[in-house]
N, C-alpha and C positions, 0 to 999 in steps of 0.2 A: 787390721783395720776393723773398727767396730761400726756396725750398722744399727740403726734403730728402725724397727718395723712397727708401723702403726695401722692396725686393722680399723677400717671405718665403714660406715654405711655408704653406699653409692647414692649420694644425694648432692644437690647444689650446695656449695659452701663448705663442704668437708675439708677440701684442700686449703681454702681460705682460712678456716679456723686454725688448722695446724700451723700454717706458715705465719699467721698473725701472732699466735701465742709465742712462737719462737722469736719473731721480730721484736715483740714487746720486751722480751728478756735479753735482747741484743745477742741472740745466738745466730751465727751465720751458717746457712745451709751450704755445704760444699758440693754435695751431690744429692739428687732427688730422682725418684722413679715412682710414678703413680699409675696404678692399674685398677681396673674394675671388671667384674663379671657379674652381670645381673644386679642383685641388690647389695653385693658386697664389694669392698674395695680395699686396697692396701697401699700405703705410702711408705716408701723405704728411703731413708736419708742417712747421710753422714754429715756431721756438724763439727764446728770448731770447739765447742764447749759441750762435750758429751754428757757429763753428769748433770749440768744445769738443764740441758735439753730434756733429759729423762724426768727431772723434777717438774719442770714447767708443763710437759705433756701430761703427766699424771695428775697434777693439780687442775689441769683443764678438762679432766675426765676421760682422757684417752688411755687405752690399755697398751702402752708402748712395750715392745719386746726387743731384746737386744741379741745380737749375734756377732761373733768374731768371724770376719771374712778373711780368706786367704787372698792375697793380691798376686796376680800373675802378670808377667810381661810376655806377650805372645807376638809372633810375626803377624802382621796385618795382611793375611793372605788366605785363600781358600784352603780348608783342611786343618787349620791351626786348632780350632775349637773341637773338631772331630777327633784329633789326636788326644786331646785332654779327656774328652768324654769316653773314648775307647779305653784309655789307660785306667780310668776309674771303674768302668764297667768290668774289666778283666779282674779287678781287685774286689768286685762286689760292693763298691761304695756308691751309695745313692746321692745324687746331686739334689740339694734342696733349692738352691738358687745360683744363678750364674748371670752376670751382667757385664757387658762391655762398658766400662766406666769412662774410658777416654781413648781416643785414637790420636796418635802422634806420629806422623810420617809412616815409616815402615813397621811401627810397633803399636800394639793395643794393650791397655791396662784392663785386666779382667778381674772382677771380684767373684769369689766362689765360696759357697757354704755347702757342706756335705754332712752326712750322718756320721762321718769319722774324720774329723778335721786333722787329727794328728797323723793318721796314716796317709790321707790325701796330701798333706804337706810334705811328707817323706817322698811319696811317689812323684810329686811335681816339683821337687826341690830345684831342679835346673831352671824352672820358669819363675820361681817364687822371688818376690822382692819384699823388703822390709820398709815400712813407712815410719 
């Protein structure tokens, strides 16, 4: 799963500008996460038209960054994320981002980006799903 990461200044209208640029290009946002700390913010999205979204965001003046995320299906229960984190820790793999993308009954879909995606994918193969 490819994610688009958009660093922004933490100010009124930043999210509106990003989402409007995508709407004007008829790009559908499938998932979104927006966070801010003091003067900086980040918007992380997945979309239906990835290449178009990157072009639109760059033309609008945003410095969009892309990442390939591993998608995992985990039990929706205490300790499921801890098991994943411990396995990566033992392999000395650093987690850059981890998000619960969706909860469906007894399962959760989680997106994961690490400093060693290939090795993380191997270690977590039993949880990995392909989209």
